[in-house]
N, C-alpha and C positions, 0 to 999 in steps of 0.2 A: 382314055389314053392321055388326055391332057393332064390328068392328075399324076400319071406316071412321069410326065415331063417335068411337072412342078417338083415332084419328089427328088428327081435327079438334080435339078438346079439347087435345091436346098442342101442336098448331100454334098455337092461340090462346094457350096459356100461354107459348110461346117468343116470339111476336111482340109481346107486350104491352110497350109502351115502359117503360123504367126512369124513375126520377125525373130531372127536368132538373137538371143540375149548377148550383150557385149561382155567380154571377159575383162574385169577390172584388174589391171596389173598393179597399180599403185598401192591398194590396200594389202595385197599379198606381199609386196616388198616391205611394207611397214611391219607386218607381222614377222617376216623373216629377220629383219634387223633387230627387232625387240628380242626374239628368241636367241639370236646370236649374241647380243649383249648380255643376256641373262646367263647363258652357258659360259661365256668368257669370264664373267665376274665370279661365278661359282667355282670354276676351275682355278682361277688365280687365288682364291681364298684357301682352297685345299692345298695348293702348292706352298703357300706361306707357312703352313704348319710343319712341313717336312724339309729337312736340310739335305740337299743333294750331295754335299761333301762327305757324308758319312758312308763308311763301308761297314755294313752290318755283319755280325758274326753268322757263321753257317751252323745250322742245326738240322741235321738230317732227319731227326725224329719229331720235328715240330708239327703240330696239327694246324692245318689251314683253317682259318676262320671263315665262316660262310659269308657274313656281312662285314665288310671292311670298315664301315663307318657307323658308329652308334651315336645317338644323342648323348651328350655329356662326356664324350671322349676328349681327354686333354693329352696332347702329344708333347712329350718332353724329349728334346734332342740333347744328347751328350756327345760332344765332339772331342777329338784328341789332337792337341797341338804337338807334333813330333819334335819341333825345334825346342820349345820351352818345356816339354814334358808335362803339360798341364791340361786339365779338362776344361771344356767350355760348356755352359748350360744355356739352353734357350727354349722358350715356349712362345708360340705364335709370332716368331720373328723377333722377340724381345730377348736380349742377352742378359744373363745374370752372372755376377762375379763368382759365386760359389753355390753349392747345393742348399745351404741354410737359408739363403735369400729367396728361394723358391716358395717358402711357406707363406710369405706375405702376399704373393701373387695367387697361389693356389687356394688359400682359405676362402676368399670371397666367391670364387668359382664354385667351390663345394657347398658353400652356404646357399647359393642360388639354385643349385641342382644337387641334391643329396645322392643321386644315382651316378654321379661323376666317377670316372675311373681314369687311371693314367696309363698311357701307352708309352713305354720308355724305348727310345730308339738310340742305343748307345753304339758308338764306333767300336769295331772289334778290338782295337788297341787300347781302349779305355780300361783303366785299372778297376778291379772289382770294388775297391773301397769307394770310388766315386759313384758307382751304381748303388752301393749300399747307402751312401749318404742321400742320394735322391729318393730311395725307397723310404728312408727315415723321414725326409721332408714331407713326402706324400702322407705318411702316417700321422705326422704332426699337424698336417692341414686337414685331416679327417678323411683321407682317401683310403678305403679299405680294399679296393680292387686294383691290381697292377698287372699289366700285360707287357710282354717284351716283343719288339719287332726283330725278326731274324730273316735270314735268307735260307730258303730250302732248295736242295738240289746240288750242293757241292760248291766248292770255292771257285771252280772254273767259271761258273755262271754268276758268281757273286756281283760282278760289276754290272751285268745286264738284267738280272732278275729283280722283280719288284719285292718290296718288303712284305713278309707274311707275318702278321701278329700271332704270337704264340700265346696259349692260355697261361694265365698267371694266378696269383693268389690275391 
């Protein structure tokens, strides 16, 4: 019977819970801050590529692209100044005086990534000749693939709907 009493005391000693581990809050806050900064920097980089002042044309038969961002994508914005009746050209937040001046900026990008392609975001009031000039500049820089960003779903939704890249040549 003494052995039974010894076994019980040993079991009690083994099953006693250890101290609760402390939850460290400071490392968790550090990780959250790093993640927040990372996502803020990525978001701001993507927003710099797209001009919010553009009103994209409506294309009811456009095909929605599955993946909106591809490596090698070069976003070219073509805005329309209604007062001066002129087009404005920009890539990555950098403005260019005319479509011909895009070649000098595009050529090094294409040289570093041969799979580059252009996504043209033209205001719906831009004249076709300006879009054709940008396409010519893309060809001169060595870009063989061009897509166009449009709004799908009608002109009533044009102000609120996100841009949907349409397939191009």
